[in-house]
C-alpha positions as CSV (number, residue, x, y, z in Angstrom):
1,M,4.7,-50.4,-15.2
2,D,1.4,-50.7,-17.1
3,H,2.0,-52.7,-20.3
4,Q,-1.6,-52.9,-21.4
5,P,-3.2,-49.5,-21.1
6,Y,-5.8,-50.1,-23.9
7,N,-6.9,-53.6,-22.9
8,P,-10.4,-53.3,-21.6
9,L,-9.9,-56.3,-19.3
10,H,-6.7,-55.2,-17.8
11,G,-6.7,-55.5,-14.0
12,L,-9.9,-57.6,-14.0
13,T,-10.0,-61.1,-12.8
14,L,-12.2,-63.7,-14.3
15,K,-14.0,-63.9,-11.0
16,I,-14.9,-60.2,-11.1
17,I,-16.1,-60.5,-14.7
18,V,-18.3,-63.5,-14.1
19,T,-19.6,-62.1,-10.8
20,Q,-20.6,-58.8,-12.4
21,L,-22.3,-60.5,-15.4
22,V,-24.3,-62.8,-13.1
23,Q,-25.3,-59.9,-10.9
24,H,-26.4,-57.9,-13.8
25,F,-28.0,-60.5,-16.1
26,G,-28.4,-63.7,-14.1
27,F,-27.6,-67.2,-15.1
28,P,-30.7,-67.8,-17.3
29,Y,-29.7,-64.9,-19.6
30,L,-26.0,-65.9,-19.7
31,G,-27.1,-69.5,-20.6
32,K,-29.1,-68.2,-23.5
33,E,-26.4,-65.8,-24.7
34,I,-23.5,-68.3,-24.3
35,K,-24.7,-71.9,-24.6
36,I,-22.5,-73.6,-22.0
37,R,-23.7,-76.0,-19.3
38,C,-22.0,-74.2,-16.5
39,F,-24.6,-71.4,-17.0
40,T,-27.6,-73.7,-17.5
41,D,-27.2,-76.8,-15.4
42,D,-27.0,-76.1,-11.7
43,P,-25.1,-72.9,-12.2
44,S,-22.7,-71.3,-9.7
45,I,-19.9,-68.8,-9.9
46,N,-17.4,-71.4,-8.7
47,S,-18.4,-74.1,-11.2
48,S,-18.4,-71.5,-14.0
49,L,-14.9,-70.2,-13.0
50,K,-13.6,-73.8,-13.0
51,F,-14.9,-74.5,-16.5
52,L,-13.9,-71.1,-18.0
53,R,-10.4,-71.4,-16.7
54,K,-10.0,-74.7,-18.6
55,T,-11.9,-73.7,-21.7
56,P,-10.4,-70.8,-23.7
57,W,-13.1,-70.6,-26.3
58,A,-15.8,-70.2,-23.6
59,R,-13.7,-67.7,-21.7
60,E,-13.3,-65.6,-24.8
61,K,-17.1,-65.5,-25.3
62,V,-17.7,-64.5,-21.6
63,E,-15.0,-61.8,-21.9
64,A,-16.6,-60.5,-25.2
65,L,-20.0,-60.3,-23.5
66,Y,-18.4,-58.4,-20.7
67,I,-16.7,-55.9,-23.0
68,K,-19.9,-55.4,-25.0
69,H,-21.8,-54.5,-21.8
70,K,-18.9,-52.9,-19.9
71,T,-20.5,-49.5,-19.6
72,Q,-23.7,-50.9,-18.2
73,L,-21.8,-53.0,-15.7
74,A,-19.6,-50.1,-14.6
75,D,-22.6,-48.0,-13.9
76,E,-23.8,-50.6,-11.3
77,A,-20.5,-51.0,-9.5
């Protein structure tokens, strides 16, 4: 049963969100938009996922950026 029909992130993993953001914007843009080292210093998707899973405030910012640009990202998928 679907308990979150209006949640824009429902059914998406953090890995999908970060991968789509990186493919669309790249790490340099993400590092400027969200000032966290996992996007600026030797960035990789795996290191970003590891940090974001342990840091709720940073994850919230990434999720908010994804929601803001969701229509653009969906057009590319």
